[in-house]
C-alpha positions in Angstrom: 0.0 0.0 0.0 1.2 3.5 -0.8 -0.1 6.6 1.0 0.4 10.2 0.2 0.0 12.9 2.8 -0.4 16.6 2.4 0.6 18.7 5.4 3.2 16.0 6.4 5.3 18.8 8.0 2.4 19.8 10.3 1.6 18.4 13.7 -0.9 15.8 12.7 0.5 14.9 9.3 4.0 14.5 10.7 2.9 12.1 13.4 0.7 10.2 11.0 3.6 9.8 8.5 6.0 8.6 11.2 3.5 6.0 12.5 2.6 4.7 9.0 6.3 4.3 8.1 6.9 2.4 11.4 4.2 -0.1 10.1 6.1 -0.6 6.9 3.7 1.5 4.8 5.2 3.5 1.9 4.5 7.2 2.5 5.0 10.1 0.2 4.9 13.6 1.7 3.3 16.1 -0.7 4.4 19.8 -0.1 2.9 23.0 -1.3 4.8 25.1 -3.8 6.5 28.3 -2.7 6.4 31.7 -4.3 9.3 33.9 -5.0 9.2 35.2 -1.5 9.5 31.7 -0.1 5.9 31.7 1.2 3.7 28.6 0.7 1.1 28.9 -2.1 -2.2 27.0 -2.5 -0.7 24.7 -5.2 0.8 21.3 -4.3 4.0 20.1 -5.8 2.7 16.9 -7.5 5.3 16.5 -10.2 9.0 17.0 -10.1 11.7 15.9 -12.5 9.1 13.8 -14.4 7.9 12.1 -11.3 4.1 12.1 -10.5 3.9 11.9 -6.7 0.3 10.6 -7.0 1.3 7.7 -9.3 0.5 4.3 -7.8 -0.9 6.0 -4.6 -3.7 4.1 -3.0 -4.8 6.6 -0.4 -4.3 10.4 -0.2 -4.7 11.9 3.3 -5.3 15.6 3.0 -4.1 17.2 6.3 -2.8 20.6 4.9 -5.1 23.5 5.7 -5.1 27.2 6.5 -5.5 27.5 10.3 -4.7 29.7 13.2 -4.3 33.0 11.3 -4.8 35.3 14.2 -3.2 38.5 12.7 -4.8 38.5 9.3 -6.8 41.1 7.5 -10.4 40.5 8.4 -11.6 41.6 5.0 -9.3 39.2 3.1 -9.8 36.3 5.5 -13.0 34.7 3.9 -11.3 34.7 0.4 -8.1 33.2 1.8 -9.8 30.4 3.7 -12.0 29.7 0.6 -9.0 29.5 -1.7 -6.9 27.4 0.6 -9.3 25.1 2.3 -12.0 24.7 -0.3 -10.7 25.3 -3.8 -7.4 23.7 -3.2 -9.0 20.7 -1.6 -11.4 20.1 -4.5 -8.6 20.6 -7.1 -6.4 18.1 -5.2 -9.3 15.5 -5.1 -9.9 15.8 -8.8 -6.1 15.4 -9.5 -6.1 12.4 -7.2 -9.0 10.8 -9.0 -7.3 11.5 -12.4 -4.1 9.8 -11.1 -5.9 6.7 -10.0 -5.9 7.3 -6.3 -8.7 5.1 -4.8 -9.4 6.9 -1.5 -9.2 10.5 -0.4 -9.3 11.1 3.3 -10.0 14.7 4.3 -9.2 16.0 7.7 -11.9 18.5 8.5 -12.6 19.8 12.0 -15.0 19.3 14.8 -15.5 23.0 14.6 -17.8 22.3 11.7 -20.3 21.3 14.4 -19.9 24.4 16.4 -17.8 25.8 19.3 -19.4 24.0 22.2 -22.0 21.5 23.4 -24.5 21.6 26.2 -23.6 19.9 29.5 -23.7 16.1 29.2 -24.0 16.3 25.4 -21.4 15.7 22.7 -20.9 16.0 19.0 -21.5 12.9 16.9 -22.3 12.0 13.3 -25.9 13.1 13.8 -25.0 16.6 15.1 -26.3 19.5 13.1 -23.5 21.5 11.5 -23.0 25.0 12.9 -19.7 26.4 11.6 -19.1 29.9 13.1 -15.8 31.2 11.9 -14.0 31.4 8.6 -12.0 28.3 9.2 -14.9 26.0 10.1 -17.1 27.5 7.4 -14.3 26.7 4.8 -13.9 23.2 6.1 -17.7 22.6 5.9 -17.8 24.0 2.4 -14.9 21.6 1.4 -16.8 18.7 2.9 -19.9 19.5 0.9 -18.0 20.0 -2.3 -16.0 16.7 -1.9 -19.3 14.8 -1.5 -20.4 16.1 -4.9 -17.3 14.7 -6.7 -18.7 12.1 -9.2 -15.5 10.1 -9.8 -14.2 6.7 -8.8 -12.7 8.2 -5.6 -13.9 7.1 -2.2 -14.2 10.1 0.0 -13.7 9.8 3.8 -14.3 12.9 6.0 -12.9 13.0 9.5 -13.7 15.8 12.0 -11.1 15.5 14.7 -11.3 17.5 17.9 -8.3 19.6 19.1 -5.4 17.2 18.8 -2.4 17.6 21.1 0.7 15.7 22.3 4.5 16.1 22.4 5.6 18.8 20.0 2.1 20.5 19.8 2.1 24.1 18.5 -0.4 26.8 17.6 -3.2 27.6 20.1 -2.7 24.6 22.3 1.0 25.6 22.9 -0.2 29.1 24.0 -2.5 27.4 26.6 0.3 25.4 27.9 2.5 28.4 28.3 -0.3 30.4 30.0 -0.7 27.9 32.8 
């Protein structure tokens, strides 16, 4: 089995790639292209020196996303989340299908269900979606768009809660330092 992972340099993708490799599974890390300033773009590097990184891939796990942009321009934010988390995801899924990938696993977010639950309640597969910020709205839009793809590509959507552990960064790291 061959698995490709986007966001393999991020917290979840990196740990996932490490664990899959320990199990003897061939893993290809797919990176985003950089612009002239060295900043990541919304395009993935899928071909290099004549090598198609999706060739012979059975499963593509899409972990890469725009997240935790606390100091961004509020007027540009909806467009940036749309481009990165929706349009890029759909383009990637179509390219995966075209390359013969059999399964596309999309890491969405529990935030699609909302920010909190009532006491003694929890989010589950029957929960009504209630995305409230640009990030969760873009993840939900990507989910809905993926489910409309009419190709021979099995779509799996996972809505993980906040994930943490050794080496965690972003908002959870701030919480650790605050205590």
